[in-house]
MDTraj code that builds the backbone (N, CA, C; nanometers):
import mdtraj as md
import numpy as np

residues = "UNK UNK UNK UNK UNK UNK UNK UNK UNK UNK UNK UNK UNK UNK UNK UNK UNK UNK UNK UNK UNK UNK UNK UNK UNK UNK UNK UNK UNK UNK UNK UNK UNK UNK UNK UNK UNK UNK UNK UNK UNK UNK UNK UNK UNK UNK UNK UNK UNK UNK UNK UNK UNK UNK UNK UNK UNK UNK UNK UNK UNK UNK UNK UNK UNK UNK UNK UNK UNK UNK UNK UNK UNK UNK".split()
xyz = np.array([
    [6.9860, 4.3222, 11.3698],
    [6.9149, 4.4386, 11.3718],
    [6.8432, 4.4459, 11.5182],
    [6.8442, 4.5200, 11.6001],
    [6.7952, 4.5018, 11.7356],
    [6.6287, 4.5256, 11.7241],
    [6.5893, 4.4360, 11.8445],
    [6.4512, 4.4279, 11.8439],
    [6.3771, 4.5804, 11.8985],
    [6.4396, 4.6115, 11.9871],
    [6.3737, 4.7628, 12.0347],
    [6.4794, 4.8386, 12.0376],
    [6.4802, 4.9485, 11.9648],
    [6.5797, 5.0447, 11.9827],
    [6.5810, 5.1156, 12.1298],
    [6.4647, 5.1453, 12.1884],
    [6.4852, 5.1785, 12.3069],
    [6.5705, 5.1105, 12.4166],
    [6.5554, 4.9763, 12.4136],
    [6.6452, 4.9089, 12.4813],
    [6.8055, 4.9158, 12.4561],
    [6.8124, 4.9231, 12.3205],
    [6.9540, 4.9449, 12.2852],
    [6.9908, 5.0948, 12.3187],
    [6.9387, 5.1827, 12.3434],
    [6.9576, 5.3146, 12.3656],
    [6.9738, 5.3351, 12.5170],
    [6.8930, 5.2373, 12.5999],
    [6.9181, 5.2345, 12.7372],
    [7.0540, 5.1715, 12.7738],
    [7.0672, 5.0621, 12.6953],
    [7.1926, 4.9951, 12.7289],
    [7.3190, 5.0755, 12.6994],
    [7.3046, 5.1501, 12.5752],
    [7.4373, 5.2535, 12.5466],
    [7.4445, 5.3479, 12.6742],
    [7.3280, 5.4189, 12.6994],
    [7.3407, 5.5057, 12.8301],
    [7.3862, 5.4292, 12.9614],
    [7.3700, 5.3296, 12.9772],
    [7.4137, 5.2356, 13.0910],
    [7.5706, 5.2246, 13.0920],
    [7.5933, 5.1874, 12.9724],
    [7.7509, 5.1715, 12.9340],
    [7.8237, 5.2986, 12.9615],
    [7.7699, 5.3953, 12.9056],
    [7.8241, 5.5156, 12.9195],
    [7.8453, 5.5789, 13.0617],
    [7.7515, 5.5425, 13.1457],
    [7.7562, 5.5791, 13.2918],
    [7.8589, 5.5187, 13.3654],
    [7.8483, 5.3709, 13.3314],
    [7.9487, 5.2999, 13.4264],
    [8.1019, 5.3036, 13.3422],
    [8.1296, 5.3041, 13.2218],
    [8.2477, 5.2841, 13.1675],
    [8.3046, 5.4445, 13.1214],
    [8.2029, 5.5357, 13.1199],
    [8.2462, 5.6608, 13.0788],
    [8.2377, 5.6842, 12.8921],
    [8.2556, 5.7913, 12.8685],
    [8.2557, 5.8139, 12.7206],
    [8.3790, 5.7235, 12.6566],
    [8.3397, 5.6774, 12.5255],
    [8.4451, 5.6059, 12.4542],
    [8.5618, 5.6992, 12.4229],
    [8.6749, 5.6739, 12.4023],
    [8.7827, 5.7239, 12.3541],
    [8.7842, 5.7545, 12.2151],
    [8.8197, 5.8598, 12.1547],
    [8.8270, 5.9082, 12.0002],
    [8.9786, 5.8491, 11.9613],
    [8.9567, 5.8112, 11.8440],
    [9.0993, 5.7668, 11.7930],
    [9.1637, 5.8678, 11.7698],
    [9.3021, 5.8442, 11.7448],
    [9.3765, 5.9625, 11.7332],
    [9.3492, 6.0362, 11.5912],
    [9.3098, 5.9770, 11.4883],
    [9.2906, 6.0028, 11.3485],
    [9.1550, 6.0806, 11.3727],
    [9.0395, 6.0370, 11.4629],
    [8.9156, 6.1155, 11.4569],
    [8.9484, 6.2610, 11.5291],
    [9.0311, 6.2400, 11.6339],
    [9.0773, 6.3671, 11.7089],
    [9.1520, 6.4656, 11.6404],
    [9.2270, 6.4189, 11.5586],
    [9.2944, 6.5077, 11.4586],
    [9.2176, 6.5796, 11.3457],
    [9.1086, 6.4798, 11.3063],
    [9.0164, 6.5415, 11.2164],
    [8.9299, 6.6472, 11.2652],
    [8.8976, 6.6353, 11.4050],
    [8.8271, 6.7140, 11.4549],
    [8.8639, 6.8400, 11.4780],
    [9.0306, 6.8598, 11.5204],
    [9.0683, 6.9680, 11.5325],
    [9.1037, 7.0444, 11.4191],
    [9.1167, 6.9679, 11.2986],
    [9.1393, 7.0372, 11.1815],
    [9.0224, 7.1025, 11.1476],
    [8.9070, 7.0367, 11.1468],
    [8.7647, 7.1196, 11.1235],
    [8.7323, 7.2381, 11.1978],
    [8.7710, 7.2136, 11.3475],
    [8.7536, 7.3373, 11.4349],
    [8.8153, 7.4629, 11.3952],
    [8.9584, 7.4279, 11.3432],
    [9.0208, 7.5390, 11.2929],
    [8.9654, 7.6131, 11.2081],
    [8.9048, 7.5320, 11.0960],
    [8.8664, 7.6136, 10.9667],
    [8.7329, 7.6469, 10.9713],
    [8.6589, 7.6270, 11.0883],
    [8.5099, 7.6578, 11.0780],
    [8.4932, 7.8188, 11.1344],
    [8.3975, 7.8711, 11.0804],
    [8.3758, 8.0025, 11.1051],
    [8.3589, 8.0280, 11.2725],
    [8.4372, 8.1392, 11.3257],
    [8.4106, 8.1633, 11.4683],
    [8.3255, 8.2782, 11.4902],
    [8.2619, 8.2828, 11.6140],
    [8.1559, 8.4018, 11.6688],
    [8.2560, 8.5078, 11.6932],
    [8.2141, 8.6239, 11.6312],
    [8.2945, 8.7270, 11.6962],
    [8.2491, 8.7636, 11.8426],
    [8.3553, 8.8074, 11.9193],
    [8.3186, 8.8676, 12.0391],
    [8.2828, 9.0070, 12.0275],
    [8.1850, 9.0439, 12.0994],
    [8.1497, 9.1849, 12.1134],
    [8.2604, 9.2813, 12.1611],
    [8.2966, 9.3827, 12.0597],
    [8.3796, 9.4802, 12.1020],
    [8.3551, 9.5708, 12.2116],
    [8.4494, 9.6094, 12.2900],
    [8.4085, 9.7215, 12.3783],
    [8.3748, 9.8553, 12.3103],
    [8.2823, 9.9447, 12.3488],
    [8.2473, 10.0612, 12.2877],
    [8.3815, 10.1629, 12.2662],
    [8.3806, 10.1955, 12.1431],
    [8.5053, 10.3063, 12.1231],
    [8.4598, 10.4270, 12.0765],
    [8.4746, 10.5252, 12.1410],
    [8.4173, 10.6414, 12.0897],
    [8.4871, 10.6818, 11.9368],
    [8.4041, 10.7577, 11.8701],
    [8.4659, 10.7796, 11.7297],
    [8.5771, 10.8830, 11.7522],
    [8.6814, 10.8337, 11.6226],
    [8.8075, 10.9260, 11.6524],
    [8.7619, 11.0673, 11.6454],
    [8.8377, 11.1632, 11.7237],
    [8.8107, 11.2824, 11.7109],
    [8.9387, 11.3636, 11.6929],
    [8.9498, 11.4727, 11.5832],
    [9.0668, 11.5122, 11.5522],
    [9.0638, 11.6426, 11.6168],
    [9.1860, 11.6754, 11.6326],
    [9.2135, 11.8366, 11.7007],
    [9.1763, 11.9352, 11.5663],
    [9.1783, 12.0685, 11.6067],
    [9.1367, 12.1598, 11.5060],
    [9.2530, 12.1649, 11.4067],
    [9.3746, 12.1696, 11.4758],
    [9.5057, 12.1572, 11.3661],
    [9.5057, 12.0373, 11.2698],
    [9.4778, 11.9055, 11.3370],
    [9.4706, 11.8020, 11.2491],
    [9.3591, 11.8182, 11.1357],
    [9.2519, 11.8674, 11.1732],
    [9.1401, 11.8737, 11.0871],
    [9.1730, 11.9725, 10.9926],
    [9.2312, 12.0807, 11.0177],
    [9.2741, 12.1928, 10.9378],
    [9.3827, 12.1411, 10.8136],
    [9.4766, 12.0618, 10.8840],
    [9.5756, 11.9982, 10.7828],
    [9.5151, 11.9041, 10.6901],
    [9.4219, 11.8218, 10.7351],
    [9.3404, 11.7300, 10.6544],
    [9.2784, 11.7963, 10.5505],
    [9.2189, 11.8972, 10.5692],
    [9.1575, 11.9532, 10.4675],
    [9.2237, 12.0228, 10.3652],
    [9.3487, 12.0808, 10.4153],
    [9.4376, 12.1283, 10.3202],
    [9.5051, 12.0458, 10.2505],
    [9.5397, 11.9476, 10.3073],
    [9.6292, 11.8342, 10.2136],
    [9.5391, 11.7711, 10.1103],
    [9.3841, 11.7393, 10.1153],
    [9.3042, 11.6924, 10.0713],
    [9.2702, 11.7579, 9.9454],
    [9.3012, 11.9083, 9.9537],
    [9.2740, 12.0030, 9.8376],
    [9.3443, 11.9444, 9.7250],
    [9.2702, 11.9169, 9.5929],
    [9.3236, 11.8685, 9.4786],
    [9.4519, 11.9769, 9.4355],
    [9.4330, 12.1018, 9.4639],
    [9.5434, 12.2034, 9.4386],
    [9.6705, 12.2022, 9.5175],
    [9.6685, 12.1094, 9.6258],
    [9.7902, 12.1052, 9.7142],
    [9.9248, 12.0761, 9.6150],
    [10.0410, 12.1309, 9.6469],
    [10.1548, 12.1180, 9.5415],
    [10.1909, 11.9819, 9.5231],
    [10.1797, 11.8724, 9.5871],
    [10.2187, 11.7520, 9.5603],
    [10.1004, 11.6578, 9.5086],
    [9.9807, 11.7049, 9.4903],
    [9.8923, 11.6320, 9.4272],
    [9.8607, 11.6678, 9.2705],
    [9.9553, 11.7720, 9.2129],
    [9.9245, 11.8009, 9.0812],
    [9.9858, 11.6926, 8.9907],
])
top = md.Topology()
chain = top.add_chain()
for i, resn in enumerate(residues, 1):
    res = top.add_residue(resn, chain, resSeq=i)
    for name in ("N", "CA", "C"):
        top.add_atom(name, md.element.get_by_symbol(name[0]), res)
traj = md.Trajectory(xyz[None], top)
């Protein structure tokens, strides 16, 4: 057990600055990638899209065909 945790932390920081970060094992890297694939992702904001506007003809046909009395809806 270390005497002073601050000294150990300073030693670790010194080692990282001189040697660089420790390399991950292949299994640790594989596990990390597997977790990354399955974790929830943040949605990117979508560009503003104007609401769908139907032409008069399309609107007329929509109302006509949604009528319950339309021949094929009986």
